[in-house]
C-alpha positions in Angstrom: -1.8 -113.8 116.2 0.0 -113.4 112.9 -2.1 -111.6 110.3 -2.6 -112.4 106.7 -1.6 -109.5 104.3 -2.7 -109.3 100.7 0.7 -107.9 99.8 3.0 -109.7 102.2 1.7 -113.2 101.5 2.0 -113.1 97.7 5.5 -111.7 98.3 6.2 -114.9 100.4 4.5 -116.8 97.6 7.1 -115.6 95.0 9.9 -116.9 97.3 8.3 -120.2 97.9 7.4 -120.7 94.2 11.0 -120.1 93.2 12.3 -122.4 95.9 9.9 -125.2 94.8 10.9 -124.7 91.1 14.5 -125.3 92.1 13.6 -128.2 94.4 11.5 -129.9 91.7 14.0 -129.2 88.9 15.2 -132.2 87.0 18.4 -131.6 85.1 18.7 -132.8 81.5 21.9 -133.5 79.5 22.3 -131.8 76.1 24.9 -131.6 73.4 26.0 -128.9 71.0 28.6 -128.6 68.2 31.5 -126.3 69.1 33.3 -124.4 66.3 36.2 -121.9 66.7 38.8 -120.5 64.4 42.2 -119.2 65.5 44.3 -116.9 63.4 47.6 -116.0 65.1 46.6 -115.2 68.7 43.0 -114.3 68.0 40.3 -117.0 68.4 36.7 -116.5 67.0 34.1 -118.6 68.6 31.0 -119.5 66.6 27.6 -120.5 68.1 25.5 -123.2 66.6 22.2 -122.0 65.1 20.4 -125.1 66.5 21.9 -124.2 69.9 21.6 -127.6 71.4 20.1 -131.1 71.1 18.9 -133.4 73.8 19.8 -136.5 71.8 23.5 -137.3 71.8 23.2 -139.7 68.8 21.6 -137.1 66.6 24.2 -134.5 67.6 27.0 -137.0 66.9 25.5 -137.8 63.5 25.4 -134.1 62.5 29.0 -133.7 63.7 30.1 -136.7 61.5 28.6 -135.0 58.5 30.4 -131.8 59.3 33.7 -133.6 59.7 33.3 -135.2 56.3 33.3 -131.7 54.7 34.7 -129.5 57.4 35.6 -126.4 55.3 33.6 -123.4 56.5 32.2 -120.9 54.1 31.4 -117.3 55.1 27.9 -116.7 53.9 27.2 -113.2 55.2 29.0 -110.4 57.1 26.7 -107.8 58.6 28.1 -104.7 60.2 25.9 -102.1 61.9 26.0 -99.4 64.6 24.9 -100.5 68.0 23.9 -98.5 71.1 23.8 -99.3 74.8 21.1 -97.1 76.2 21.7 -94.8 79.2 19.4 -95.4 82.2 16.0 -93.7 82.5 15.5 -91.1 85.1 15.4 -92.8 88.5 12.2 -93.8 90.2 11.8 -95.5 93.6 11.5 -99.0 92.3 14.5 -98.8 90.1 16.5 -97.2 92.9 15.6 -100.1 95.3 16.4 -102.7 92.7 19.7 -101.2 91.6 20.9 -100.3 95.1 20.2 -103.8 96.3 21.9 -105.4 93.3 24.8 -103.0 92.8 25.5 -101.6 96.3 24.3 -104.6 98.4 22.1 -102.3 100.5 18.6 -103.8 101.2 15.6 -101.8 100.1 14.4 -100.9 103.6 17.8 -99.4 104.6 18.1 -97.7 101.2 14.8 -95.9 101.7 15.8 -94.9 105.2 19.0 -93.4 103.9 17.3 -91.8 101.0 14.8 -90.1 103.3 17.7 -88.8 105.4 19.4 -87.4 102.3 16.1 -85.8 101.3 15.5 -84.1 104.7 19.1 -82.8 104.5 18.3 -81.2 101.2 20.8 -83.3 99.1 18.3 -85.2 96.9 14.7 -84.9 95.7 11.8 -86.7 97.3 12.7 -90.5 97.1 9.2 -91.9 96.8 8.1 -91.4 93.2 6.8 -93.4 90.3 8.0 -90.8 87.8 10.8 -91.3 85.3 10.2 -88.2 83.2 11.9 -84.9 84.0 9.4 -82.0 83.9 10.4 -79.1 81.7 10.4 -76.6 84.6 13.4 -78.4 86.3 16.7 -76.6 85.6 18.8 -79.6 84.7 21.8 -77.5 83.7 22.0 -76.0 87.1 21.9 -79.4 88.8 24.7 -80.6 86.6 26.8 -77.5 87.3 26.5 -78.1 91.0 28.4 -81.4 90.6 31.4 -80.0 88.7 33.5 -79.4 91.8 33.7 -83.1 92.7 37.0 -84.8 91.8 35.3 -88.1 90.9 32.5 -87.1 88.6 33.1 -83.4 88.3 35.0 -83.7 85.0 32.1 -85.6 83.5 29.6 -83.0 84.6 31.8 -80.4 82.9 31.8 -82.6 79.8 28.0 -82.6 79.7 27.9 -78.8 79.8 30.7 -78.5 77.1 28.8 -80.9 74.8 25.6 -79.1 74.6 24.1 -79.5 78.1 21.9 -82.1 79.6 19.6 -84.1 77.2 17.7 -86.5 79.4 16.4 -89.8 78.2 12.7 -89.7 79.1 10.6 -92.6 80.4 6.8 -93.0 80.2 5.7 -92.9 83.8 4.5 -89.9 85.9 2.7 -89.9 89.2 1.9 -86.2 88.6 3.3 -85.5 92.1 7.1 -85.8 92.3 10.0 -85.7 89.7 12.5 -88.5 89.3 15.0 -88.9 92.1 18.0 -86.6 91.5 20.6 -84.6 93.5 19.4 -81.2 94.5 22.8 -79.9 95.8 26.3 -81.0 96.1 27.3 -82.9 99.2 31.0 -83.2 100.1 30.8 -84.4 103.7 28.9 -87.7 103.6 30.3 -91.0 104.8 29.4 -94.7 104.8 26.2 -95.8 103.0 24.9 -92.3 102.9 27.8 -91.3 100.7 27.5 -94.5 98.6 23.8 -94.0 97.9 24.3 -90.3 97.2 27.1 -91.1 94.8 24.8 -93.7 93.0 22.0 -91.1 92.6 24.4 -88.5 91.3 26.1 -90.9 88.8 22.7 -92.2 87.7 21.5 -88.6 87.1 24.6 -87.6 85.2 24.3 -90.8 83.1 20.7 -90.3 82.2 21.2 -86.7 81.0 24.2 -87.5 78.8 24.4 -89.8 75.7 24.0 -93.5 74.9 27.2 -95.5 74.5 28.0 -96.1 70.8 29.5 -99.2 69.2 29.9 -101.1 66.0 28.7 -104.7 65.8 29.8 -107.3 63.2 27.8 -110.5 62.7 29.4 -113.3 60.7 27.3 -116.3 59.5 29.1 -119.4 58.2 28.1 -122.8 56.8 29.7 -126.2 57.4 28.1 -129.0 55.4 24.7 -127.4 55.7 25.0 -126.5 59.4 24.8 -122.8 60.3 27.0 -121.0 62.8 27.3 -117.4 63.9 29.9 -115.2 65.5 29.5 -111.7 66.9 32.1 -109.0 67.4 31.8 -105.6 69.0 33.9 -102.4 68.9 33.1 -99.8 71.5 33.4 -96.4 69.8 32.1 -94.0 72.5 31.5 -95.0 76.1 29.7 -91.8 76.9 27.5 -92.3 79.9 29.5 -95.4 80.9 32.4 -93.1 81.8 30.4 -92.0 84.8 28.0 -94.9 85.4 30.5 -97.3 86.8 27.8 -99.8 87.7 27.5 -101.1 84.1 30.1 -102.5 81.7 30.1 -102.9 77.9 33.0 -105.0 76.8 34.4 -105.0 73.3 34.8 -108.4 71.6 37.3 -108.8 68.9 36.9 -111.3 66.1 38.9 -112.2 63.0 38.3 -110.3 59.8 35.9 -112.1 57.5 34.4 -111.3 54.1 31.5 -113.0 52.3 32.8 -116.0 50.3 35.9 -116.6 52.4 36.6 -120.2 53.4 38.7 -121.6 56.2 39.3 -124.8 58.1 38.0 -124.7 61.7 40.6 -125.0 64.4 38.1 -126.8 66.6 35.1 -128.8 65.4 33.8 -131.0 68.1 30.9 -132.0 70.3 30.5 -130.7 73.9 28.2 -132.0 76.6 26.4 -129.9 79.2 23.2 -130.0 81.3 20.3 -127.7 82.1 20.5 -125.8 85.3 17.8 -124.8 87.7 16.9 -121.1 88.3 18.6 -119.3 91.1 17.0 -118.3 94.4 15.4 -114.9 94.3 17.5 -111.8 95.1 15.8 -108.7 96.6 16.0 -106.9 93.3 14.3 -109.8 91.5 11.6 -110.0 94.2 10.9 -106.2 93.9 10.6 -106.6 90.1 8.1 -109.5 90.5 6.1 -107.4 93.0 6.0 -104.4 90.6 5.1 -106.6 87.6 2.1 -108.2 89.4 0.9 -105.1 91.2 1.9 -106.1 94.7 2.4 -103.0 96.8 3.6 -99.7 95.6 7.0 -98.0 95.2 6.6 -96.7 98.8 5.7 -100.1 100.3 7.8 -102.8 98.6 10.6 -102.5 101.1 8.1 -102.7 104.0 6.4 -105.9 102.7 9.8 -107.6 102.1 10.9 -106.6 105.6 7.7 -108.0 107.1 8.2 -111.5 105.8 11.8 -111.3 107.0 11.0 -110.1 110.5 8.2 -112.7 110.8 10.8 -115.3 109.7 8.6 -116.6 106.9 11.9 -116.3 104.9 15.6 -116.1 105.6 18.6 -114.9 103.6 21.1 -117.4 102.3 24.6 -115.9 102.0 22.9 -112.5 102.9 21.7 -112.3 99.3 19.2 -115.0 98.3 15.7 -115.4 99.8 14.9 -118.9 101.2 11.5 -119.8 102.6 11.6 -121.0 106.1 9.7 -123.9 107.7 6.9 -121.6 108.8 6.8 -119.9 105.4 6.7 -123.2 103.5 4.0 -124.6 105.8 1.8 -121.6 105.5 1.9 -121.4 101.7 1.4 -125.2 101.4 -1.5 -125.0 103.9 -3.3 -122.3 102.0 -2.7 -124.2 98.7 -4.1 -127.4 100.3 -7.4 -125.6 101.1 -7.7 -124.5 97.5 -6.6 -120.9 98.1 -3.4 -120.9 96.1 -4.8 -118.5 93.5 -6.5 -116.3 96.1 -3.7 -116.0 98.7 -0.3 -117.3 97.7 -0.6 -115.9 94.2 -0.8 -112.1 93.5 -4.1 -112.2 91.6 -6.4 -111.1 94.5 -4.3 -108.0 95.3 -3.6 -107.2 91.6 -7.3 -107.2 90.8 -7.8 -104.7 93.7 -5.1 -102.4 92.5 -6.6 -102.5 89.0 -10.0 -101.5 90.5 -8.4 -98.6 92.4 -7.0 -97.3 89.1 -10.4 -97.6 87.5 -11.8 -95.6 90.3 -9.2 -92.9 89.7 -10.1 -92.9 86.0 -13.8 -92.5 86.9 -14.8 -95.9 85.3 -15.7 -97.8 88.5 -17.8 -96.7 91.5 -15.8 -96.8 94.9 -18.8 -98.3 96.7 -19.1 -101.1 94.1 -15.4 -101.9 94.5 -15.7 -101.9 98.3 -18.6 -104.4 98.2 -16.9 -106.7 95.7 -13.6 -106.8 97.7 -15.3 -107.4 101.0 -17.2 -110.3 99.4 -14.0 -111.8 98.0 -12.2 -111.6 101.3 -15.2 -112.9 103.3 -15.3 -115.9 101.0 -11.6 -116.6 101.6 -12.0 -116.2 105.3 -14.9 -118.6 105.5 -12.9 -121.2 103.5 -9.9 -120.8 105.9 -12.2 -121.2 108.9 -13.8 -124.3 107.5 -10.6 -126.0 106.4 -8.2 -124.8 109.1 -7.3 -128.4 109.9 -5.6 -128.7 106.5 -3.4 -125.7 107.2 -2.6 -127.3 110.6 -1.6 -130.5 108.9 0.6 -128.7 106.4 2.4 -126.9 109.2 2.7 -130.2 111.1 4.2 -131.9 108.2 6.9 -129.2 107.9 7.5 -129.1 111.6 7.9 -132.9 111.8 11.3 -132.4 110.3 12.4 -130.6 113.5 14.9 -132.2 116.0 13.7 -135.2 117.9 13.5 -133.4 121.3 10.7 -131.1 119.9 9.1 -134.1 118.2 8.7 -135.7 121.6 6.8 -132.5 122.7 9.0 -132.1 125.8 8.0 -128.9 127.6 11.6 -128.4 128.7 13.0 -128.2 125.2 15.4 -125.4 124.5 14.3 -123.6 121.3 17.9 -122.7 120.6 18.3 -126.3 119.5 15.3 -126.1 117.2 15.7 -124.5 113.8 14.0 -124.9 110.4 15.3 -127.6 108.2 16.3 -125.4 105.2 18.0 -127.5 102.6 19.8 -126.3 99.5 17.9 -127.7 96.5 21.2 -128.3 94.7 23.4 -129.9 97.2 21.0 -130.9 100.0 23.1 -129.2 102.8 21.6 -127.0 105.4 21.3 -123.3 104.2 22.7 -120.6 106.5 20.1 -118.0 107.5 19.9 -115.2 109.9 17.9 -115.0 113.2 17.7 -118.7 113.9 16.9 -118.2 117.5 13.9 -115.9 116.9 12.8 -118.1 114.1 12.9 -121.2 116.3 10.8 -119.5 119.0 8.0 -118.5 116.6 7.8 -121.9 115.0 8.0 -123.6 118.4 5.1 -121.5 119.7 3.0 -121.9 116.6 3.5 -125.6 116.6 2.2 -125.9 120.2 -0.8 -123.7 119.5 -1.7 -126.0 116.5 -1.7 -129.0 118.9 -4.1 -127.4 121.4 
């Protein structure tokens, strides 16, 4: 028996939906006009205001007009201060996303490590929806504790010498726990414990310092009626970026222009390209989708993702990208075929329940009323599944018919090690490499035989 879960299944649905979007993607060619201007060793690249055209003849016609009068005229030069905001105080969801993206530690492992750091007294409680520091927390003392570290200690001293911590505040509070932050200095950690602790410390120091400051210049030019734009950036103060090594803000130098200047472009030509499909989902992107659609909570996202991995509904390609397996694709397609795409594979059913729970907390809805409504919805879904189970069986059968021929012949002596899901890369058509092929094969093999009983 493999249960349906109102959080785990929409989580699988996100992975399948992205895979199908890539699988069904049809690339289109497009053309754009390229303009750049080189003075000595510095080249300024201008982007076309039209961006791109999907008709080559139209783009070539515009290029011909430009080449007849190729002199560029600088129309406006706008210079303004620009900031790169420091991160908000750290909540659980942001920690899971960032650690997965920046440290390559999956959410489940990250939470286990964070809980160990918490029980050892090194960080605050790691399950929180809050990104606002309460006034009663002594932030200055927390910063002072980090001064002895050789890596970020000088930055902690800098915070104190420049007026003390001034946190950027978010808008969320669960009224239970503060944002995740270091509670004392740890000098004896190793491995991923040390890496996660360092990330939490650097994030904390970054969010209580200052935004990065820069100066942006935007140059608008005209060539025969066509408009082009170039942007330059000077980084004046890196501030939080000096400690938050997980982000970059690169300066971009351009030539010096003034309104009314004219010049002959160094390059004025047409370039061809094509649209590209979206990428497979990473764990950070999957968590963001779950959070956006109300699937699970900050405390359960990692659990739901781990569930669809351990049940082999999905695999990991290159240990980064989520790919639906034969079983996962078959289940989602089966539920969709019985008309339950919105109810089960999409996040709406669970999201509606989460909204009702909040309305209960706000005193707007009656708990008993919500209970009755939810039971009625799930009963209706269950009855539909029972009545149309054959359609789910057919969907699984269609996916499993891509298995090796030995299994197709239904030979009881088949070795499941030779049977694996046919996961194909939507771009190149080659088999995708995933983990746990043996376990995956057994589960699909058993499920297939049950469906034929």
